[in-house]
N, C-alpha and C positions, 0 to 999 in steps of 0.2 A: 686413552685408545678405547678403554672399555665403555666410557659413556658415549663416545661417537658410535661405537658398533651397535650399542643398544638404540640410540638415536635413529640409525639408518634402519635397523631391524623394525622398529615401530612404525616409520614413514613407509617401508616398502609394504608392511601388512595392512596399513591404511589404504595406500593407493590399490592394493590387490582387493581389498574388500569392497572398496567403494567402486571400482571397475566393474566388479561382478555384480553388484547391486544396480548400478546404473544399467548395465546390459540387459538384466532382467526386467527392469522398468522401461526398457526402450528409449532411453534419452541419450539421443546421439550428438545433438548440437543444441546450444543455447541462443542459436539464431532462429528466426523463422525461415520458411521455405525460399523467401525472396532474398535471403543472405544479407539483408540490411537492417531489419529491426529484430530487437530483441525478443526472444520466446520467454516472457516472465515465468510462465508455468515451469518450463524445463528448467530455468535457471534456479528457481527456487527449490525444485527437486534436486539438482546438481548440488545447490549449496547445502541442503539439509543431509544429502548422503555423505558428503564429505565432512561436513561439520559433525555429524554424529559419529561417523566412522572414526574419526581422530579421537574423540572423547572416550567412545566405548572400547576401542583396541587399546587404549593407555589404560582404561580400567581393567580390562581382561589380562592385560599383562603386568598389572600393578605389582603383585606379589613377587613375580619372578624378576621385574626390573628393580624392586625394592632391595631384594637380597644382593643382586649383583652390583647395583651402584653404592651401596653402603657396606657390603661385606658381611651382612648380618648372618650369623649363624643360628639355625634353629636348634632349640634344646629338646631334641626328641627322647634322650634317655638321661635325666638329671644325673649327674655324678658328684655333686657336691651339695651341701646343705642350702648355699645361696641359690644354686639353680633349682632346687626343689622348692624352695619358698617362693621363688619368682612365678614358676609355672602353676603352683597351687593358688597362689594370689589371684593371677590373672583368671584362672579357672572359676575361682569362687565368685569373682566380680561377673564374670559371664553368666554363672548360673542365676545370680541375683537379678541380672538385667534381662534374663530370658532368651539369650543367645547361645549358639554352639561355642564349644571351647576354640579360641583362636590359637594359632601357632604362636609360640613365644620365642623370640630371638634377641641376641646381644650382638651389637655391632662395637668394634673398637674405634672410639673416638674419644679425646680427652675432655670436651665441653659436655654439660649436660644437655640431653634431649631425648625425645622418644617419639615414635609415630605409629600410626595404625593405618593398614591399607588392606584392600581386598575387594573383589567384586560381589562377594556374597557374605552377609553379615554372620553366617553360620560357618564360614570357612575363611576367615579373615586371619591378620597377621599383626601382632603387636611386638614391636621392637624397642629396646632401650639402649642407650649407649653405655659404655663402660664408665664414662665420666660422671653420669648421673648416678649409677650405682655407687661410686666411689666418693662422691661429694654430698650425697643428700642422706638424711637420716631414713631408717626404713619406713616410718609413717608417712614421710614425704614422698618416698618412691611409691608406697601404695596409692596415695592419691593421684600421682602421674599415670600409674597403670589405670586406675579407675577412670581418669578422664580420657584415655586412649579407648578403654572398652565402651566409654559412653558415646564417642564418636561412631563406633562401630553399631552400637545398638541403636543409634539416632539415623542410621542410614545415611551418614554424611557423605561417604564415598560415592554413593549412588546419586544422592541428590545434587552434589557438585558436578558430576559428570553430566547429569541431565542439563544444568544450568550451563554448563560449558558448551554442550552440544547446540543449544538454543543460541547462545551468544555467537558461537562460530558460524552458525547458519547465517544469521544476519549480517555478520562481518563480511563473509564471503559473498552473499548477494548484493549487498550495497556497494562493495568495493568494486564489483564488476558492472553494476548499473553506472557508477561514477566513471569508470575505465571507458565504458561505451559511449558516454558523453563526451569525454575528452577526444575520443577516437573520431567521432562524427561531427561535433560541433566546433572544435577547437581545431584539430589537424585535417578535417574535412576528408577523411577517408570514406568513401561512398560504398564500398562492397567489402563484405567480409570484416574481419579485425586485423588491423596492422599492429606493428610493434609498439605503437603508442598506448593501444588498448592494454597489452599485457604489463608493459612498464607502469601505466597509470594504475592498473588494477592492483599491482604489486605494492605501490607506494600508499594507496588507499587502504589496503589490507592491513598494513603496518599502523596507519593513523588510526583506523576504526578499531583494530586490535588493542591499542592502547587504551582508547577510551573505554571499550568494553571491559577490560581488566578492571577498571573501577568498580563496575557493578559486580565481578565475581568476587573481587577482594572485600568489597563490603558485606557481602553475603557470608563469606568466610569468616569475617569478624564476628557477624552475628551468631554463627554455629559455635564460635569459640565459648561464647557466654552459656549456650545450651550445654556443651560438654562440661565445663566447670560445673555448672548446677548438677548434671549427672554425676560427675566424679564425686561431688560432695555428698550426693545420695548413697553412693556406693561405699566410698571410703570414710565418710564423715566431713562435716563442713569445716571443722577447725583443722583437719589435716590438709584439706585443700587449700585454704587459706595459708596454712604454713608452707605449703610447697611453692605456692605461687610467690610468697615473701623471699623464699630462698632463692627461687630462680632470679628475682628481681636484683640480688645482689651479685649474680654471676653473668658471665657472657654465655648467651645460649650457643650450642652447637648449630653448625650450619648444615642443612638438609638440601638434598637436589630439589629443583623447582617442584617436580611431580609430588614430592611428599611434604613440602613445606606447610601446606594448609592444614596438614594432620599431625604436625608436631606440637609439642607441649608449649612451645614459644617460638619466636622468630626473631631475627636481628632486625632492627629498624630499617625501613627501606630508603635507599638512596634518593627516591623520588617522591618522598613525603608520605604523610599518613593515609592518604587515599589510596595508596598501593601496597599497604602492609596487610599481610594475612591474617595477623593476629592484633587484637586491641592492645594497648598498653597494659603491662601487668597491674599497674595502680588502679586502673579502671576496672579490671577483672576482680581485683581484690574487693574494692569498694561495692561492687555489684553483689558478690557473695555475702559481704557483710550485712548488706540491706536485704538479703533473702532470708525469709522465714524458714523455719525447719519444716514445716508441712509443705512448703513450696518446692522443696528439693524433689526431683524426678528425673526420669529418663524421658526425654522430650519426644 
């Protein structure tokens, strides 16, 4: 119920923001004045507003939603030696990476994982699972934390949101162009848009969205190599390799879809390698082993 509520909240916010922006831009219809032909200019604006609104509303709410969906508890005043070490380690890496201190949180989950999120790299969130703290050595946990700080310092959350906004725009645009074609050419509807347009647009949006996810997942996999490189720079190459090797022997914890791309690892996709947000761990280890010490950096 919590996830359903957050999903509805996000979509209401997207519709509200998009409606306000469209009103300010004076975009009332995607059809030309004759009620027959598509107004491609208005359609592109419509698609861009909804495409980017969805992406950036999700980014703006990312910290709030991450805490609610995972139950992550921010360590505001460390009360144990472990909590103090966790906060100090993240802050030390943040200082080395040249960003503001992220919030540090722990969420209750038996399997190892961690994630980073936030709209601003100077006001981000790093969270680790209780399973990761329980099953990994301290130097390995350090490397995982460094990997997440590298995600933040590299601006991956913002970059992924921009890419998702562009992809969303083209998915919405071409789905409605295809829906218009079905409505006019196949169903012979001559005025306005009939139910066929909306049904066809919905179906094409799903199809194009699946194809577009191949692009976003490819980019996500590329960013993981950069985050591993940055993690090795912050915490040490051998520690980063050790952490990845330990993770390869365990089942990674599952994260909500909105956070999966910024976890330390992910479960194999049911739909094949093209739809995985993370490269195979053996490929990530091999890439780090082939990287010279002087090549380690925040990308």
